[in-house]
N, C-alpha and C positions, 0 to 999 in steps of 0.2 A: 778490142775483140768482141764480138759477138755469140755470147754461148747461148741464145735462143733455140737455133738450130737442134741443140742437144738437149735442152732444159726447157723448152717453149718460152712465152714470151713474160711469164710472171715468176717468173723462178727466184728463188732471196738472192739478195745482195755478196750474200756468204759463198756464194759460187766466184763471184770475182775476185776476192779476195783469194782463194784458194788457187786461182788460175794465176793471178798476179803473182802470187808468190812461187809456183809452179817455171811460171816465164822467165822470173827474175833470178832464180838459181837458175837453169839455163842459160842466159846471157852471164851469169858469172863464171859458171865453169866452161861453157864453149867458147867465150869471148866474142860472140855472134848473135845475131834474134834466130833461134828457130823458124822454119820455113813454113811449117804446118802443126796445125794444132787439131787432136782426136778425140773423142769420146767411146767408150764403149762398158754399156749398162750391164748390169745383173741380171738374173730372168727369175719369173717364179715358178714353176708348175701349177698350173691349174687343173690340169684335166691330163689322165693318159699316164697313169703311174705305171713305169718298166713294160710300155708295150714299144717304142720307138724300135728298141734293136731286133725288134718281129715284124718288124714292116706298119706296125699300128699306125692308130688315131691320135693327138694328143691336141690338147691348147696351152699354150704358154703364154707369157707376156714380159717383154723387159720392162722392168723399172727403175726409178729414179734413183740410183746407187750406181758408180760409173768408175773405172779409168779414166783419169784425164791425162791425156798426155803432149806433149811439143816434141818436135821430130824435123830433123833434115837428114837429106841424103849425104852422103859419101860417096868418093872415088875410089877409094881404094878396096873396097867389096866385104868391108867389115860389118861387123853388125856389133854395137854396143847400146847395153838399155841399164838404166839407173833409176831405181823401182826404191822410190820412199822406205825406208827401213831397212834395208835386203844389199848383199854385194850385188856388185853390177856384173854385169851378163855379158860376156863376148865370146862371138864367133864369129863365124864368115858364110857368106849365104850359099857357099859348094859344101859345105860341110854337111856330109850325109849319114854319116857316123853313128850306129845306132850301141845302146850299153844301157845294158841294166842297172848300172849302177846311178843314169843319170834318171832311172823310172823316178815320178813325182816331181819334179824340178824343172824352173821353168826355163832352163838352159834346150832341155828336150823339146818341148813346147815350139822354140823359137826354130830349132834344127827339123822340127817334123814339118813345121806351116812350110819352112824355103824348099825343103825336099820333096814338097808334093806341087808344089807351084812350079817346078820344076822339070817334073815328071807330067805335068799336065803341058808343057811345051812354052812356059813362060820362060823371059829372060829380065833379070831384074837385077841392080845393084845394093850396096849396103847402104847402112843411117847409123843414125846417133838419136836415141828417144831418151826422155826425162819423164819416168811415169810416176804419177799419185795416184792414190784407191780409198776411197771408202763404201768399196763393196762389205757387206755385213761378213763380218768374218764368223764361221761357224753353223750360219742360216742356212746353208746349200743353195743357194744363188747365185753358185757358178763362174765364181773367179777366175778359174781356169781356161773356163772355154770365151770367158769374156777376155783374156788374154792374149788368147788364141787367133782370135776373132780380127780382137786389136792389131795386130801383126801382121794379118793380111792387108788389112784397110792400111795402115802404111806402106808396106810392098803395093796396093792398089791405089792410090793415091800418087803416089809420088814417080814410079815406073809404068805405071797399065792404064792412064787415061783412064782410071774409073771403069774400066768394062767387067770385075766381079761383081756378077750378081749375089746377092742375099746366098742364095743357096746354095752357088759354090764357093763362099767361104765359106757358111758353116760346113761343106762336103771336105777341107781341104783342113778344117781346123778337127773335124771329128777324126781326119785319118791320124793326125798330130798326135792325138789324147790319146789313140787304139795303140797304135805302133811305139813312137816315141814314147810316150810317157805311162804308158801297161794299164792305162785304165779302161774296160772294153766298155764306153759308152753308146748310147746312140744319138742320134740327132736331135733329141730335143734341145737343148745346151744350148749349143752353138746356133740351131734352126732362132730359136727364141730371142737369142742376142743380137745378130742379123739384120732381123727381120722389124723387129718393134712394134711396139702396140701390144693388144691381144689378136694372138691368130690360133686359127686352127690348123693344122697341118695332116695329110694322110701320108704317111710313108710307102704306101704300096709300091712306087713306086721311086725307091728311095732318093734317087739323084734328080727325077722330078716330081716333089711331092706337089700333093694340089693345097694350095695355100689361100686361108680366107679370114679376110682381117674382119671382128667384128668388134663390138661394143661392149664392155664390162657395165654388170648393173648401177645404177646412182643408190646412193645411202650408204656403201658399206667403205670400210678399209680394211688394205690388205694389212695383216699385223703377223709376222715371222719371228717365232721365238726358237733361238738354240736352245738344245734340251741341254746341255752340257754333257753329252754323253760321249765317252771315248771313240775314236773315229780310229785309233790305230788298227790295224790288222781288218778293215772291212773288204776290202776289195773281193777275197772270197769269199763273203755274203752276196756282192752285189755282180758276182761272174756265174754264183750257183745259179740263182734267177732267169739268166740270160741262157746255161747251158739248159737248166732242167725244161726251158720252154721249147730249145730247139732239139732235145733229143726228142721228145715226142713229137713234131714235126717231121724229123728223121725216122720215124718207124712210118709214117705214111710216106716216103719216099721225097720229102719238100728239105727245105734249106730251116724255113721259117713259118711261125705257127700262121702268118697273114694267109700262107699258100693251101691250109689245109683247110675243106670246108668243116662249117662246125656239126653240122650235122653226121657228119662222116666221123668226124672225131666223137660224139655224143654215144655214136651207133655201135663204137671201138669199145668203148668203157670195158667189160669183162677184159679182152684182150690185156687192154692198156693195165689195168687192175695186178693183172696177172706178172706184166713185165716191169713196172715202173714204181716207184715210189708213191705213195698218196700224195705229196707234197709234190711233186710233179706236176702231176695231172691237176691238182687244185692249182698250181699256176697259169697252166693252160687256160682252165675257166677262169680266172680271175681275165685272161687276156681280150677273151672273147667279149666279155661283158664291159669292160672297163671303153673298148673299142665303141659298143653301144650308148655308155652312158656317152661320149664323146658326143655323137650325134644328138642325142635327146639333149645335153645341154646347149647344141648350136641352136636347136629347135628352137629351146624356151627363151634364148633372147631372141630371136627372131621375133618371136611374139612378144616380148617386152616381159616376158612373166622368169620375173627376178627370182623368186621361190624357187620355183620348180629348176631355175639352174641351179642354186646353190642345193639345191637335196640333190644334184646331180655330182655335184663334190664332196657331200658330206659320204652320200652312197658310194662313191671311190673310196675314200678315208676306211670305212667298215671293211671294203674290198680287202684293201692295203693291209689292215690288221689283223682280219681271220683268215682268207683263201691265199692272197699272196704272202702273208706272213713275211712281214719285212718292216716293222714296227718296234721290233727287240731283237737284240741278237741270241741267235737259239743256245740254251743252257746256263744264259747270265739272268740272274735274278734282277738286278738292276737294271730297268726299265723306263727311263727319264723319257721317251718318246709318246707310250702308252699314258703315264702319271699326266703330261702335259696336254693330252687330248681329254682325257674323262676330267680332269683335275676342269678344262676349259666348260665344259658342257655343266659343269656344277654351277659356275659363273655368271652363269647367260643364258639368255632365254631366245635369245633373236638371231644368233651367231652360229657359225656352219664351221668346221673343221677338218683336218685331212695333215697324215703325214707330209712330207717335202720334202721332193726330190730322190736319193736312193736311200733313204730308211736307214732302219738297224739303230742307229746311236745317233741321229742327226736333230732335224729340227722340223718343226710344226706349221702348216699355215692356215690363217683365219681369217673370214671373209666377216668381218665386227660390224654388226649395224650399227650405226654411228652413234647412238645414242647411249650404247652401253661401253662405247669405245676407251672411254678415260678409266671408268672403272675395270676393265678389264685389262687394261695394259698396267695400270698399277700394282693391282693382283699377282700376275704373270712375273710382273719386275720382283715382286717380294719372294717369288718362290724360285723362280729361274736367275734372276741377279739383271741391275739397273741393264748392264754392258748387252744384255741377251735378248732382246726384247726389241723389235725394229718395226715401226708404221711404213708405209711402203703407197705409192703412187704408180699408178701402170704409166712408163715414158712411150711416146707417139714415136719416138723415133729408135732405130738400131745405133749398132758400132758406125760411125761414120764421122767427117772430117772435112776440111777447105784448107786448103794454104794460106797463110795470111799476107 
């Protein structure tokens, strides 16, 4: 097996052992060798916090944790998935039933992917797959999106001759998460995972986003910290951001904020203040300014100005904290994301921080200057626990695989 397609030429030998164990387990259980190997990475949201669902601009990177999978086609249209540590998932390629009881489950994600692919006119068969994941738990690196895109790629390789491009896989996966999984996400997570590398995406036309691959600044390491907050019952808070932004857009006769001219929005502030909550207006302001930050960050990378780029990352974090207001659960006195960000600022001098992903009670992302890395990681582990602090590297490839 050649794993360099997934991990680069200098990957650690532990990757080989992990793959061998999963391969041997497939052979033991199925009585035959698998026909395909695949890998689907996690992702890090770099910029563009809560803008994708309103057709904004983002920066996202795939990172070097993944779901590793061995799979083979089957002839009876059945789908069976064995994921390490979880009960097996069983369904069929033509089961399009939607159940609220299945919201938040991997079964729902599989059914949603298959349904959307059939709606797009694709015909395909079933498969059996064995997965193992080292995607960081609780760090907001989108394990659900990695799983969705993996299912797309299994079908793509086995039955569609690789015809699905990364954005189509992302769109199919987003449908699955929105409609079957019950989470109203935008396209950032799935796109970053499908594309690989560090990318800027402009979702002005979501089904055909403008994509540009960028090079991350050298001398810094990504560190993700799971702050240990309670993730239960947060969907309503994520959904409220999108709902409030779109309510402002609807005032102007549009579905999303991207279609509302910013100058017109600002000129209408007296009327908006009389009709909407201040928080809804603030969240719209965050949307417009976040798009500008993405452009400025791109310009900084083009000019080789790492500090200017990282200042935009930090500025995004401040806006999420005070304008978007997704760094704590409303009404809660326990505010671990806020604590993690502020503590990070106290123990470093050359590094940059922001909330990561959906927010409220999740994780933070840090670009840590390499001379500060060891001390930062040690300090954060003492506060948030050894198992909740992760270093990461940007991965060149998105979800992909090949026939063995």
